[in-house]
N, C-alpha and C positions, 0 to 999 in steps of 0.2 A: 559074619564077623563077631568075634568074641572079645571081651575085655577082661582084664584082671579085676578082681573085686574092688580094689582101691580106685581104679579108673572108673568103674561103673558107679561107685558111690559119688565120685566127683562130678560125673556127667549128670547124674540124677539131681544132685544139689544145684548144679548150674541151671538145669531145666526148671526146677522149682523156683529158683530165684528170678529167672526171666518171666515165668508165668505170673509171679506175684507182681513184678513190675508192670506187665501188660495189664493185669487186672486193675492196678492202681491208676494207670494211664487212662484206661477206658472209663473208670469211675469219674476221674477228674474232667474228662471231655464231656461226659453226660451232665455232670454237675454244672460245668461252665455254660453249657447250652441252656440249662434251666434258668441259671442266673441271668443270662443275657436276654432270655425270653420273658423275664419277670414272672416265672412260673414256680417260684419257691414259696411254699406255704408251710412255715414252721408250726409244729405242734408244741406250744410253749407250756412248760410246767416247772415246778420247783425241783432243782437238781443241786447236788453238791459237786464241786469240781472233781472230787475224788471218785465219784461214781462212774465217770466215763473213761478213767485212765486205763483200766485193764484192756478195753477194746482199742482205745486210741494208741496205746503203746505196743500193741501186738506186732511182732516182727522186728521191734527195735531191740538191739542188744541191751540187756538189763544193766550191764556194767557201765553203759554210757549215760544212764539216767540217774540224777539225784533228785528224789522227790522230797521237797521240803515244805509241803503243804501242811498247814496247821490242821488239827483235828476238829476244831470248833468253829469253822467258818460258816457264816450264814449261807442259805441256799440262794442260788441265782435263778433267773427266769430264762429258760433255754429249751431248745429241742435237742433231745439226747443224741439222735443220729447225726444231726448237723454239727453239734459241738464235738462229737468224736472225730468227725472229719477235719474240723478246724484244728484241733490239737494234734491229730496225726500228721497233718500236712506241715504244721509249724515245727514239730519235733523232727520229722523227716528232713526238712530243710536245714535245721541246725546240725543234725548228725552229718549230713552230706557236706556242708560248707565249713564246718568246724571239726574236722576229723580227729584232731588231737585234743579236743576239749570235752569235758562232761557237759551234758545238757541239764540245766538246773530248772526245776519247776517250783515256783513260789506264787502264793496267792495272798492278796491283801485287800482289806476293806477298811472303811472308816470315814471320818469327816473329810470332805473335800473330794472324795472319789464318787463321781456322778457320771451319768450318761443320759442325755435327753432330759436333763433336769431331775432325774430320779437317782436316789442312792444306788450305788453300784459296787461291784467287786471286780478286781483285776486278777487275771492269771498272767504271770510273766514266764516266758520261755526264754531262758538266758543261755548264751554260750560265750566262750572266750576265744573265738576264732579271730579271723583277720578283720572282721567288721566291714563296713562300707562307708564311703564318703557321704556326708550329709546331702549333697546334691543328688545322690542316686537313690535316696530313700523312696521317693514317689514311684520310681520305675520298678521297684520290687513288686508292686501289687498289680502291674499291668499284665494282662494275659499274654502268654508266649514270650515273656521277658525272663531271662535267667541272669543270675548274678554274674556268670561267666561272660555275658555279653557286654558288661560294662566294666569288668575288672580285668587286670592284666593276666590273672591266672587262667590257664586253659586245661587244667589237669583232668577235669571231669565234665564231659560234654553230654552226659545222659540227661534225659528229661526234656520236656518242651516248655517248661515255665508256666505251669497252670496252678501249681499247688497253693501259692500265696494268694493268687487272684481268687481262687475258690474259697479259701479261708476268709478272705475279706468279704466276699459276697455273702457267704453264709452268716458271718458275724453281724453284718449290717441288716440282713433279713430278720435276725433275732432281736433287733433293736439295740445292737451294741456297736462298738468300734474296734478296729484293729490298727495298731500303730507300731512303728519300729523306732527304737532309740538305741543309743550307744550303751553298752554294758560298762559299768565302772571298772576300770582296769583294762579295757579293751574287749572287743567283741560286739555282738548284736543281741538285743533283747526285743522280743515280740510281746506286745501288751494287748491282751484281749480284755475288753471291758464290757460287762453285761449287767443289766439292772438286777437288783435284788428281788427275790420272789416275795410278793406281798399277799399271796393267797393263803389258804388254810394249810392243813397238814399235807406235806408233799408225798 
């Protein structure tokens, strides 16, 4: 069987897309098994939020992202690989469930931002999608729970609901917290809070 060049390109693009999805699914399954087995051992060091964005945003359409991170933010204490997965899963979730919205990345630090009694910095992954009801916030982070399962929309049934559970597990393993809150004006904001790095030169 032979295909026209444009049909062949479309088929190859579809195969690549599904291969990427399968790879992401397998990684999330493996990560979730590590988290539930308490076998996550982060290698903590000083990192800037900006240092993990290139890998974390790989595969996300650039026009969907608004990077508003300041250039002079202090370093956080994190594992680079885990933090990449956290941000990648949060951005992927926002892109999926807020298809008509930009995904905005903002970081902040200062008085009153702490975690575990330590000064901290926050990364906000913001969208202006449909948001969720306050009563459904806790369900977001349960393994195998999808937004579709508790919302009226059923337009996208792909995925098995592990991304946010993995993101929360990795964030907590690094000594941080992951919370969800309403975006001002509508939508959902994921807030990753990690302690500031207090070591020497990162």
